[in-house]
C-alpha positions as CSV (number, residue, x, y, z in Angstrom):
1,Y,21.2,56.0,-22.1
2,I,21.7,58.5,-24.6
3,A,20.9,61.3,-21.9
4,K,24.5,59.9,-20.3
5,H,26.2,62.0,-23.1
6,T,27.0,65.5,-22.7
7,K,26.1,66.2,-26.5
8,A,24.3,65.1,-29.2
9,V,24.5,61.3,-30.0
10,R,25.4,60.7,-33.4
11,C,25.1,56.6,-33.8
12,V,23.9,54.0,-31.8
13,A,24.6,50.0,-32.4
14,F,23.0,47.1,-30.7
15,D,25.1,44.0,-29.6
16,P,24.2,41.4,-32.1
17,K,25.1,38.3,-29.9
18,D,22.7,39.9,-27.3
19,K,19.1,38.2,-28.2
20,D,17.0,40.7,-25.8
21,G,18.6,43.7,-27.3
22,D,19.9,44.9,-23.8
23,L,23.3,46.0,-24.8
24,V,23.4,49.1,-26.7
25,A,26.6,51.1,-27.8
26,S,26.3,54.9,-28.7
27,G,28.9,57.7,-29.7
28,G,28.5,61.3,-30.0
29,L,29.8,64.8,-30.3
30,D,31.4,64.6,-27.0
31,G,33.7,62.1,-28.3
32,V,32.6,59.3,-25.8
33,I,31.9,55.6,-26.5
34,K,29.4,54.2,-24.2
35,L,28.2,50.3,-23.6
36,V,24.9,50.7,-21.7
37,N,22.2,48.4,-20.6
38,R,19.4,50.0,-22.2
39,H,16.7,48.6,-19.6
40,T,18.6,49.3,-16.5
41,G,20.3,52.5,-17.8
42,T,23.6,51.0,-16.4
43,T,27.0,51.8,-18.1
44,V,28.9,48.7,-18.7
45,W,31.8,50.8,-19.8
46,S,32.6,54.4,-21.4
47,L,35.7,55.3,-23.5
48,E,36.8,59.0,-24.3
49,T,38.5,59.4,-27.6
50,E,39.9,62.8,-28.9
51,T,37.4,63.3,-31.8
52,E,33.6,63.4,-32.3
53,I,32.2,59.9,-33.1
54,K,30.3,59.7,-36.4
55,S,29.6,55.9,-36.8
56,I,29.7,52.8,-34.6
57,A,29.3,49.0,-35.2
58,F,29.8,45.7,-33.4
59,S,31.6,42.8,-35.3
60,R,29.2,40.0,-36.0
61,D,29.9,37.6,-33.2
62,G,29.6,41.0,-30.9
63,A,33.1,40.5,-29.7
64,M,34.6,43.8,-31.2
65,L,33.3,47.4,-31.3
66,A,34.5,49.7,-33.9
67,A,33.9,53.5,-34.0
68,G,34.7,56.1,-36.9
69,G,35.9,59.6,-35.7
70,Q,35.4,62.9,-37.2
71,D,39.1,63.2,-37.7
72,G,39.0,60.2,-40.1
73,S,40.4,57.8,-37.5
74,V,38.8,54.2,-36.7
75,R,39.2,52.5,-33.5
76,V,38.6,49.0,-32.7
77,W,38.0,47.7,-29.2
78,T,37.5,44.2,-27.4
79,V,33.9,44.7,-26.1
80,T,34.4,42.5,-22.9
81,A,37.4,44.4,-21.7
82,G,36.7,47.6,-23.0
83,S,40.4,47.8,-24.3
84,R,41.6,48.9,-27.5
């Protein structure tokens, strides 16, 4: 799944509610955040941002995903909808 980024990946996080560890979020220098099934390689959703992604984390219940950007911004998305 990391190969689906166009530049280096800086961070990854596993969905805490997924007991099999299939769903993985990644962010990188290309400013893209992806939620991918690591076994099938299927992209669940992908979001483009205007900054390099430096950190990424799921909420404890896996419902929200937060990403920190190079520009100091923090964005939060609802995982199921891929919406901010």
